[in-house]
PDB file of N, CA, C and O in Angstrom:
ATOM      1  N   MET A   1      79.104  68.663 102.224  1.00  0.00           N
ATOM      2  CA  MET A   1      80.531  68.825 102.289  1.00  0.00           C
ATOM      3  C   MET A   1      80.890  70.312 101.978  1.00  0.00           C
ATOM      4  O   MET A   1      80.481  70.811 100.930  1.00  0.00           O
ATOM      5  N   ALA A   2      81.536  70.930 102.731  1.00  0.00           N
ATOM      6  CA  ALA A   2      81.972  72.349 102.608  1.00  0.00           C
ATOM      7  C   ALA A   2      83.410  72.458 102.070  1.00  0.00           C
ATOM      8  O   ALA A   2      84.263  71.652 102.440  1.00  0.00           O
ATOM      9  N   VAL A   3      83.685  73.439 101.208  1.00  0.00           N
ATOM     10  CA  VAL A   3      85.076  73.601 100.612  1.00  0.00           C
ATOM     11  C   VAL A   3      85.505  75.139 101.022  1.00  0.00           C
ATOM     12  O   VAL A   3      84.784  76.133 100.926  1.00  0.00           O
ATOM     13  N   ILE A   4      86.701  75.088 101.446  1.00  0.00           N
ATOM     14  CA  ILE A   4      87.273  76.461 101.815  1.00  0.00           C
ATOM     15  C   ILE A   4      88.305  76.692 100.886  1.00  0.00           C
ATOM     16  O   ILE A   4      89.335  76.018 100.868  1.00  0.00           O
ATOM     17  N   GLU A   5      88.025  77.784  99.978  1.00  0.00           N
ATOM     18  CA  GLU A   5      88.970  78.095  99.040  1.00  0.00           C
ATOM     19  C   GLU A   5      90.341  78.361  99.469  1.00  0.00           C
ATOM     20  O   GLU A   5      90.573  79.129 100.403  1.00  0.00           O
ATOM     21  N   GLY A   6      91.335  77.702  98.765  1.00  0.00           N
ATOM     22  CA  GLY A   6      92.677  77.802  99.239  1.00  0.00           C
ATOM     23  C   GLY A   6      93.047  76.962 100.383  1.00  0.00           C
ATOM     24  O   GLY A   6      94.194  77.013 100.827  1.00  0.00           O
ATOM     25  N   GLY A   7      92.144  76.179 100.898  1.00  0.00           N
ATOM     26  CA  GLY A   7      92.358  75.254 101.992  1.00  0.00           C
ATOM     27  C   GLY A   7      92.123  73.746 101.534  1.00  0.00           C
ATOM     28  O   GLY A   7      92.262  73.306 100.393  1.00  0.00           O
ATOM     29  N   ASN A   8      91.744  73.066 102.658  1.00  0.00           N
ATOM     30  CA  ASN A   8      91.411  71.644 102.479  1.00  0.00           C
ATOM     31  C   ASN A   8      89.895  71.403 102.340  1.00  0.00           C
ATOM     32  O   ASN A   8      89.093  72.264 102.702  1.00  0.00           O
ATOM     33  N   VAL A   9      89.515  70.244 101.819  1.00  0.00           N
ATOM     34  CA  VAL A   9      88.249  69.924 101.802  1.00  0.00           C
ATOM     35  C   VAL A   9      87.887  69.244 103.224  1.00  0.00           C
ATOM     36  O   VAL A   9      88.541  68.325 103.716  1.00  0.00           O
ATOM     37  N   ILE A  10      86.748  69.837 103.807  1.00  0.00           N
ATOM     38  CA  ILE A  10      86.414  69.345 105.076  1.00  0.00           C
ATOM     39  C   ILE A  10      85.151  68.371 104.994  1.00  0.00           C
ATOM     40  O   ILE A  10      84.140  68.681 104.363  1.00  0.00           O
ATOM     41  N   SER A  11      85.282  67.270 105.628  1.00  0.00           N
ATOM     42  CA  SER A  11      84.083  66.325 105.644  1.00  0.00           C
ATOM     43  C   SER A  11      83.995  65.786 107.121  1.00  0.00           C
ATOM     44  O   SER A  11      84.888  65.058 107.554  1.00  0.00           O
ATOM     45  N   GLY A  12      83.025  66.112 107.811  1.00  0.00           N
ATOM     46  CA  GLY A  12      82.895  65.558 109.385  1.00  0.00           C
ATOM     47  C   GLY A  12      84.043  65.993 110.187  1.00  0.00           C
ATOM     48  O   GLY A  12      84.319  65.411 111.236  1.00  0.00           O
ATOM     49  N   GLY A  13      84.708  66.959 109.763  1.00  0.00           N
ATOM     50  CA  GLY A  13      85.821  67.492 110.731  1.00  0.00           C
ATOM     51  C   GLY A  13      87.164  66.868 110.396  1.00  0.00           C
ATOM     52  O   GLY A  13      88.133  67.095 111.120  1.00  0.00           O
ATOM     53  N   VAL A  14      87.259  66.071 109.298  1.00  0.00           N
ATOM     54  CA  VAL A  14      88.361  65.328 109.021  1.00  0.00           C
ATOM     55  C   VAL A  14      88.948  65.615 107.695  1.00  0.00           C
ATOM     56  O   VAL A  14      88.204  65.597 106.713  1.00  0.00           O
ATOM     57  N   VAL A  15      90.297  65.897 107.556  1.00  0.00           N
ATOM     58  CA  VAL A  15      90.792  66.245 106.354  1.00  0.00           C
ATOM     59  C   VAL A  15      90.774  65.217 105.368  1.00  0.00           C
ATOM     60  O   VAL A  15      91.429  64.215 105.657  1.00  0.00           O
ATOM     61  N   MET A  16      90.168  65.223 104.248  1.00  0.00           N
ATOM     62  CA  MET A  16      90.055  64.033 103.271  1.00  0.00           C
ATOM     63  C   MET A  16      91.449  63.849 102.598  1.00  0.00           C
ATOM     64  O   MET A  16      92.260  64.748 102.376  1.00  0.00           O
ATOM     65  N   GLU A  17      91.591  62.436 102.293  1.00  0.00           N
ATOM     66  CA  GLU A  17      92.872  62.187 101.518  1.00  0.00           C
ATOM     67  C   GLU A  17      92.905  62.892 100.196  1.00  0.00           C
ATOM     68  O   GLU A  17      91.870  63.362  99.726  1.00  0.00           O
ATOM     69  N   THR A  18      93.938  62.974  99.644  1.00  0.00           N
ATOM     70  CA  THR A  18      94.272  63.564  98.236  1.00  0.00           C
ATOM     71  C   THR A  18      94.050  65.007  98.274  1.00  0.00           C
ATOM     72  O   THR A  18      94.017  65.584  97.187  1.00  0.00           O
ATOM     73  N   THR A  19      93.887  65.706  99.373  1.00  0.00           N
ATOM     74  CA  THR A  19      93.667  67.152  99.473  1.00  0.00           C
ATOM     75  C   THR A  19      95.050  68.016  99.409  1.00  0.00           C
ATOM     76  O   THR A  19      95.113  69.235  99.247  1.00  0.00           O
ATOM     77  N   GLY A  20      96.121  67.135  99.568  1.00  0.00           N
ATOM     78  CA  GLY A  20      97.427  67.739  99.553  1.00  0.00           C
ATOM     79  C   GLY A  20      97.838  67.980 101.091  1.00  0.00           C
ATOM     80  O   GLY A  20      97.048  67.715 101.998  1.00  0.00           O
ATOM     81  N   PRO A  21      99.109  68.492 101.325  1.00  0.00           N
ATOM     82  CA  PRO A  21      99.526  68.525 102.772  1.00  0.00           C
ATOM     83  C   PRO A  21      98.866  69.700 103.438  1.00  0.00           C
ATOM     84  O   PRO A  21      98.483  70.697 102.826  1.00  0.00           O
ATOM     85  N   ARG A  22      98.758  69.515 104.734  1.00  0.00           N
ATOM     86  CA  ARG A  22      98.336  70.616 105.519  1.00  0.00           C
ATOM     87  C   ARG A  22      99.596  71.617 105.898  1.00  0.00           C
ATOM     88  O   ARG A  22     100.757  71.209 105.859  1.00  0.00           O
ATOM     89  N   ILE A  23      99.299  72.775 106.216  1.00  0.00           N
ATOM     90  CA  ILE A  23     100.456  73.795 106.491  1.00  0.00           C
ATOM     91  C   ILE A  23     100.282  74.226 107.943  1.00  0.00           C
ATOM     92  O   ILE A  23      99.231  74.770 108.281  1.00  0.00           O
ATOM     93  N   PHE A  24     101.250  74.011 108.804  1.00  0.00           N
ATOM     94  CA  PHE A  24     101.410  74.464 110.128  1.00  0.00           C
ATOM     95  C   PHE A  24     102.441  75.513 110.108  1.00  0.00           C
ATOM     96  O   PHE A  24     103.263  75.594 109.195  1.00  0.00           O
ATOM     97  N   SER A  25     102.398  76.405 111.221  1.00  0.00           N
ATOM     98  CA  SER A  25     103.486  77.305 111.390  1.00  0.00           C
ATOM     99  C   SER A  25     103.749  77.583 112.901  1.00  0.00           C
ATOM    100  O   SER A  25     102.943  77.357 113.805  1.00  0.00           O
ATOM    101  N   GLY A  26     104.991  78.105 113.037  1.00  0.00           N
ATOM    102  CA  GLY A  26     105.277  78.493 114.412  1.00  0.00           C
ATOM    103  C   GLY A  26     106.602  79.344 114.460  1.00  0.00           C
ATOM    104  O   GLY A  26     107.245  79.476 113.419  1.00  0.00           O
ATOM    105  N   ASN A  27     106.986  79.865 115.507  1.00  0.00           N
ATOM    106  CA  ASN A  27     108.310  80.580 115.630  1.00  0.00           C
ATOM    107  C   ASN A  27     109.461  79.640 116.130  1.00  0.00           C
ATOM    108  O   ASN A  27     109.542  79.184 117.270  1.00  0.00           O
ATOM    109  N   GLY A  28     110.251  79.444 115.201  1.00  0.00           N
ATOM    110  CA  GLY A  28     111.417  78.543 115.581  1.00  0.00           C
ATOM    111  C   GLY A  28     111.405  77.307 114.648  1.00  0.00           C
ATOM    112  O   GLY A  28     110.447  77.102 113.902  1.00  0.00           O
ATOM    113  N   ALA A  29     112.503  76.468 114.699  1.00  0.00           N
ATOM    114  CA  ALA A  29     112.582  75.349 114.076  1.00  0.00           C
ATOM    115  C   ALA A  29     111.605  74.259 114.799  1.00  0.00           C
ATOM    116  O   ALA A  29     111.506  74.350 116.023  1.00  0.00           O
ATOM    117  N   PRO A  30     110.989  73.393 114.228  1.00  0.00           N
ATOM    118  CA  PRO A  30     110.277  72.366 114.702  1.00  0.00           C
ATOM    119  C   PRO A  30     110.971  71.413 115.441  1.00  0.00           C
ATOM    120  O   PRO A  30     112.121  71.163 115.078  1.00  0.00           O
ATOM    121  N   THR A  31     110.433  70.730 116.565  1.00  0.00           N
ATOM    122  CA  THR A  31     111.061  69.706 117.297  1.00  0.00           C
ATOM    123  C   THR A  31     110.410  68.438 117.130  1.00  0.00           C
ATOM    124  O   THR A  31     109.214  68.361 117.413  1.00  0.00           O
ATOM    125  N   ALA A  32     111.077  67.362 116.679  1.00  0.00           N
ATOM    126  CA  ALA A  32     110.388  66.099 116.369  1.00  0.00           C
ATOM    127  C   ALA A  32     109.870  65.566 117.751  1.00  0.00           C
ATOM    128  O   ALA A  32     110.502  65.573 118.808  1.00  0.00           O
ATOM    129  N   GLY A  33     108.679  65.132 117.552  1.00  0.00           N
ATOM    130  CA  GLY A  33     107.950  64.396 118.782  1.00  0.00           C
ATOM    131  C   GLY A  33     107.342  65.408 119.640  1.00  0.00           C
ATOM    132  O   GLY A  33     106.575  65.000 120.512  1.00  0.00           O
ATOM    133  N   THR A  34     107.558  66.663 119.538  1.00  0.00           N
ATOM    134  CA  THR A  34     106.744  67.690 120.400  1.00  0.00           C
ATOM    135  C   THR A  34     105.948  68.759 119.693  1.00  0.00           C
ATOM    136  O   THR A  34     104.892  69.165 120.177  1.00  0.00           O
ATOM    137  N   THR A  35     106.487  69.275 118.432  1.00  0.00           N
ATOM    138  CA  THR A  35     105.895  70.200 117.538  1.00  0.00           C
ATOM    139  C   THR A  35     104.690  69.651 117.066  1.00  0.00           C
ATOM    140  O   THR A  35     104.805  68.665 116.339  1.00  0.00           O
ATOM    141  N   TYR A  36     103.427  70.113 117.343  1.00  0.00           N
ATOM    142  CA  TYR A  36     102.150  69.721 116.827  1.00  0.00           C
ATOM    143  C   TYR A  36     102.119  68.021 117.102  1.00  0.00           C
ATOM    144  O   TYR A  36     101.629  67.276 116.254  1.00  0.00           O
ATOM    145  N   ALA A  37     102.562  67.620 118.083  1.00  0.00           N
ATOM    146  CA  ALA A  37     102.437  66.003 118.319  1.00  0.00           C
ATOM    147  C   ALA A  37     100.884  65.826 118.429  1.00  0.00           C
ATOM    148  O   ALA A  37     100.045  66.540 118.977  1.00  0.00           O
ATOM    149  N   GLY A  38     100.761  64.610 117.715  1.00  0.00           N
ATOM    150  CA  GLY A  38      99.305  64.125 117.671  1.00  0.00           C
ATOM    151  C   GLY A  38      98.385  64.769 116.694  1.00  0.00           C
ATOM    152  O   GLY A  38      97.247  64.332 116.519  1.00  0.00           O
ATOM    153  N   GLN A  39      98.881  65.855 116.020  1.00  0.00           N
ATOM    154  CA  GLN A  39      98.025  66.590 115.095  1.00  0.00           C
ATOM    155  C   GLN A  39      98.682  66.480 113.710  1.00  0.00           C
ATOM    156  O   GLN A  39      98.016  66.315 112.689  1.00  0.00           O
ATOM    157  N   ILE A  40      99.965  66.574 113.723  1.00  0.00           N
ATOM    158  CA  ILE A  40     100.797  66.608 112.259  1.00  0.00           C
ATOM    159  C   ILE A  40     100.746  65.197 111.789  1.00  0.00           C
ATOM    160  O   ILE A  40     100.786  64.229 112.547  1.00  0.00           O
ATOM    161  N   GLN A  41     100.653  65.137 110.464  1.00  0.00           N
ATOM    162  CA  GLN A  41     100.847  63.779 109.701  1.00  0.00           C
ATOM    163  C   GLN A  41     101.950  63.810 108.801  1.00  0.00           C
ATOM    164  O   GLN A  41     102.513  64.857 108.479  1.00  0.00           O
ATOM    165  N   VAL A  42     102.287  62.606 108.364  1.00  0.00           N
ATOM    166  CA  VAL A  42     103.403  62.458 107.391  1.00  0.00           C
ATOM    167  C   VAL A  42     103.097  63.176 106.193  1.00  0.00           C
ATOM    168  O   VAL A  42     102.078  62.862 105.579  1.00  0.00           O
ATOM    169  N   GLY A  43     103.877  64.149 105.745  1.00  0.00           N
ATOM    170  CA  GLY A  43     103.684  64.700 104.322  1.00  0.00           C
ATOM    171  C   GLY A  43     103.254  66.231 104.626  1.00  0.00           C
ATOM    172  O   GLY A  43     103.334  67.073 103.732  1.00  0.00           O
ATOM    173  N   ASP A  44     102.801  66.552 105.906  1.00  0.00           N
ATOM    174  CA  ASP A  44     102.359  67.916 106.225  1.00  0.00           C
ATOM    175  C   ASP A  44     103.675  68.814 106.249  1.00  0.00           C
ATOM    176  O   ASP A  44     104.808  68.375 106.442  1.00  0.00           O
ATOM    177  N   LEU A  45     103.350  70.091 106.030  1.00  0.00           N
ATOM    178  CA  LEU A  45     104.422  71.057 106.172  1.00  0.00           C
ATOM    179  C   LEU A  45     104.347  72.021 107.341  1.00  0.00           C
ATOM    180  O   LEU A  45     103.288  72.415 107.829  1.00  0.00           O
ATOM    181  N   TYR A  46     105.593  72.376 107.761  1.00  0.00           N
ATOM    182  CA  TYR A  46     105.750  73.364 108.924  1.00  0.00           C
ATOM    183  C   TYR A  46     106.610  74.574 108.446  1.00  0.00           C
ATOM    184  O   TYR A  46     107.700  74.383 107.907  1.00  0.00           O
ATOM    185  N   VAL A  47     106.094  75.843 108.653  1.00  0.00           N
ATOM    186  CA  VAL A  47     106.845  76.849 108.205  1.00  0.00           C
ATOM    187  C   VAL A  47     107.291  77.625 109.479  1.00  0.00           C
ATOM    188  O   VAL A  47     106.483  78.017 110.319  1.00  0.00           O
ATOM    189  N   ASP A  48     108.590  77.811 109.559  1.00  0.00           N
ATOM    190  CA  ASP A  48     109.224  78.567 110.660  1.00  0.00           C
ATOM    191  C   ASP A  48     109.076  80.064 110.231  1.00  0.00           C
ATOM    192  O   ASP A  48     109.673  80.558 109.274  1.00  0.00           O
ATOM    193  N   LYS A  49     108.159  80.766 111.102  1.00  0.00           N
ATOM    194  CA  LYS A  49     107.929  82.143 110.788  1.00  0.00           C
ATOM    195  C   LYS A  49     109.005  83.095 111.017  1.00  0.00           C
ATOM    196  O   LYS A  49     109.005  84.229 110.539  1.00  0.00           O
ATOM    197  N   THR A  50     110.088  82.531 111.890  1.00  0.00           N
ATOM    198  CA  THR A  50     111.111  83.467 112.184  1.00  0.00           C
ATOM    199  C   THR A  50     112.195  83.350 111.027  1.00  0.00           C
ATOM    200  O   THR A  50     112.879  84.361 110.873  1.00  0.00           O
ATOM    201  N   THR A  51     112.429  82.384 110.277  1.00  0.00           N
ATOM    202  CA  THR A  51     113.404  82.243 109.305  1.00  0.00           C
ATOM    203  C   THR A  51     112.802  81.945 107.902  1.00  0.00           C
ATOM    204  O   THR A  51     113.520  81.933 106.902  1.00  0.00           O
ATOM    205  N   ASP A  52     111.554  81.719 107.859  1.00  0.00           N
ATOM    206  CA  ASP A  52     110.801  81.358 106.676  1.00  0.00           C
ATOM    207  C   ASP A  52     111.275  80.111 105.993  1.00  0.00           C
ATOM    208  O   ASP A  52     111.075  79.898 104.797  1.00  0.00           O
ATOM    209  N   ASN A  53     111.939  79.256 106.834  1.00  0.00           N
ATOM    210  CA  ASN A  53     112.319  77.870 106.471  1.00  0.00           C
ATOM    211  C   ASN A  53     111.125  77.025 106.438  1.00  0.00           C
ATOM    212  O   ASN A  53     110.249  77.152 107.293  1.00  0.00           O
ATOM    213  N   VAL A  54     111.046  76.124 105.440  1.00  0.00           N
ATOM    214  CA  VAL A  54     109.941  75.193 105.274  1.00  0.00           C
ATOM    215  C   VAL A  54     110.483  73.694 105.539  1.00  0.00           C
ATOM    216  O   VAL A  54     111.531  73.246 105.074  1.00  0.00           O
ATOM    217  N   TYR A  55     109.614  73.031 106.335  1.00  0.00           N
ATOM    218  CA  TYR A  55     110.076  71.607 106.862  1.00  0.00           C
ATOM    219  C   TYR A  55     108.877  70.706 106.486  1.00  0.00           C
ATOM    220  O   TYR A  55     107.712  71.075 106.633  1.00  0.00           O
ATOM    221  N   GLU A  56     109.229  69.532 106.003  1.00  0.00           N
ATOM    222  CA  GLU A  56     108.265  68.468 105.675  1.00  0.00           C
ATOM    223  C   GLU A  56     108.229  67.478 106.926  1.00  0.00           C
ATOM    224  O   GLU A  56     109.291  67.157 107.459  1.00  0.00           O
ATOM    225  N   TYR A  57     107.041  67.006 107.381  1.00  0.00           N
ATOM    226  CA  TYR A  57     107.016  66.087 108.442  1.00  0.00           C
ATOM    227  C   TYR A  57     107.137  64.646 107.756  1.00  0.00           C
ATOM    228  O   TYR A  57     106.343  64.262 106.898  1.00  0.00           O
ATOM    229  N   THR A  58     108.150  63.935 108.199  1.00  0.00           N
ATOM    230  CA  THR A  58     108.450  62.622 107.633  1.00  0.00           C
ATOM    231  C   THR A  58     108.468  61.582 108.825  1.00  0.00           C
ATOM    232  O   THR A  58     108.466  61.988 109.987  1.00  0.00           O
ATOM    233  N   GLU A  59     108.483  60.333 108.542  1.00  0.00           N
ATOM    234  CA  GLU A  59     108.512  59.394 109.682  1.00  0.00           C
ATOM    235  C   GLU A  59     109.260  58.112 109.287  1.00  0.00           C
ATOM    236  O   GLU A  59     108.681  57.026 109.255  1.00  0.00           O
ATOM    237  N   PRO A  60     110.492  58.254 109.002  1.00  0.00           N
ATOM    238  CA  PRO A  60     111.323  57.140 108.454  1.00  0.00           C
ATOM    239  C   PRO A  60     111.595  56.214 109.784  1.00  0.00           C
ATOM    240  O   PRO A  60     112.139  56.660 110.795  1.00  0.00           O
ATOM    241  N   VAL A  61     111.127  54.832 109.635  1.00  0.00           N
ATOM    242  CA  VAL A  61     111.384  53.872 110.527  1.00  0.00           C
ATOM    243  C   VAL A  61     110.666  54.321 111.928  1.00  0.00           C
ATOM    244  O   VAL A  61     111.198  54.129 113.022  1.00  0.00           O
ATOM    245  N   GLY A  62     109.409  54.935 111.758  1.00  0.00           N
ATOM    246  CA  GLY A  62     108.698  55.194 113.079  1.00  0.00           C
ATOM    247  C   GLY A  62     109.241  56.191 113.810  1.00  0.00           C
ATOM    248  O   GLY A  62     108.688  56.457 114.878  1.00  0.00           O
ATOM    249  N   THR A  63     110.347  56.903 113.431  1.00  0.00           N
ATOM    250  CA  THR A  63     110.897  58.049 114.089  1.00  0.00           C
ATOM    251  C   THR A  63     110.285  59.511 113.661  1.00  0.00           C
ATOM    252  O   THR A  63     110.674  59.892 112.557  1.00  0.00           O
ATOM    253  N   PRO A  64     109.514  60.268 114.260  1.00  0.00           N
ATOM    254  CA  PRO A  64     109.076  61.405 113.804  1.00  0.00           C
ATOM    255  C   PRO A  64     110.195  62.375 113.527  1.00  0.00           C
ATOM    256  O   PRO A  64     111.026  62.655 114.392  1.00  0.00           O
ATOM    257  N   THR A  65     110.208  62.860 112.368  1.00  0.00           N
ATOM    258  CA  THR A  65     111.231  63.640 111.923  1.00  0.00           C
ATOM    259  C   THR A  65     110.700  64.969 111.024  1.00  0.00           C
ATOM    260  O   THR A  65     109.691  64.852 110.329  1.00  0.00           O
ATOM    261  N   PHE A  66     111.355  66.081 111.077  1.00  0.00           N
ATOM    262  CA  PHE A  66     111.122  67.191 110.264  1.00  0.00           C
ATOM    263  C   PHE A  66     112.365  67.322 109.341  1.00  0.00           C
ATOM    264  O   PHE A  66     113.504  67.333 109.806  1.00  0.00           O
ATOM    265  N   THR A  67     112.098  67.421 108.003  1.00  0.00           N
ATOM    266  CA  THR A  67     113.159  67.661 107.220  1.00  0.00           C
ATOM    267  C   THR A  67     113.075  68.875 106.394  1.00  0.00           C
ATOM    268  O   THR A  67     112.104  69.099 105.672  1.00  0.00           O
ATOM    269  N   ARG A  68     114.162  69.715 106.505  1.00  0.00           N
ATOM    270  CA  ARG A  68     113.975  71.073 105.890  1.00  0.00           C
ATOM    271  C   ARG A  68     114.012  70.820 104.376  1.00  0.00           C
ATOM    272  O   ARG A  68     114.893  70.150 103.836  1.00  0.00           O
ATOM    273  N   ILE A  69     112.958  71.425 103.709  1.00  0.00           N
ATOM    274  CA  ILE A  69     112.903  71.277 102.178  1.00  0.00           C
ATOM    275  C   ILE A  69     113.078  72.536 101.305  1.00  0.00           C
ATOM    276  O   ILE A  69     113.350  72.481 100.106  1.00  0.00           O
ATOM    277  N   ASP A  70     112.893  73.710 102.026  1.00  0.00           N
ATOM    278  CA  ASP A  70     113.153  74.890 101.216  1.00  0.00           C
ATOM    279  C   ASP A  70     113.182  76.194 102.163  1.00  0.00           C
ATOM    280  O   ASP A  70     112.806  76.160 103.335  1.00  0.00           O
ATOM    281  N   THR A  71     113.611  77.205 101.600  1.00  0.00           N
ATOM    282  CA  THR A  71     113.575  78.622 102.219  1.00  0.00           C
ATOM    283  C   THR A  71     112.739  79.483 101.331  1.00  0.00           C
ATOM    284  O   THR A  71     113.037  79.665 100.150  1.00  0.00           O
ATOM    285  N   VAL A  72     111.728  79.995 101.880  1.00  0.00           N
ATOM    286  CA  VAL A  72     110.903  80.876 100.982  1.00  0.00           C
ATOM    287  C   VAL A  72     111.240  82.236 101.089  1.00  0.00           C
ATOM    288  O   VAL A  72     110.646  83.074 100.411  1.00  0.00           O
TER     289      VAL A  72
END
């Protein structure tokens, strides 16, 4: 097992549970269902590099949703 300092524990190419949220970024606010579709998981964070807003990916009632949680 390899550990990347400041990152996630990697085991067989899969992020192990309990390592905390992954952080994704892009330019502009995320769009539910298209931004990192198939890659992002509930609880992961997305940083809008244009505005520095932080969003958490949630999935209430099976509907992919990004919820703004902070401004850095």
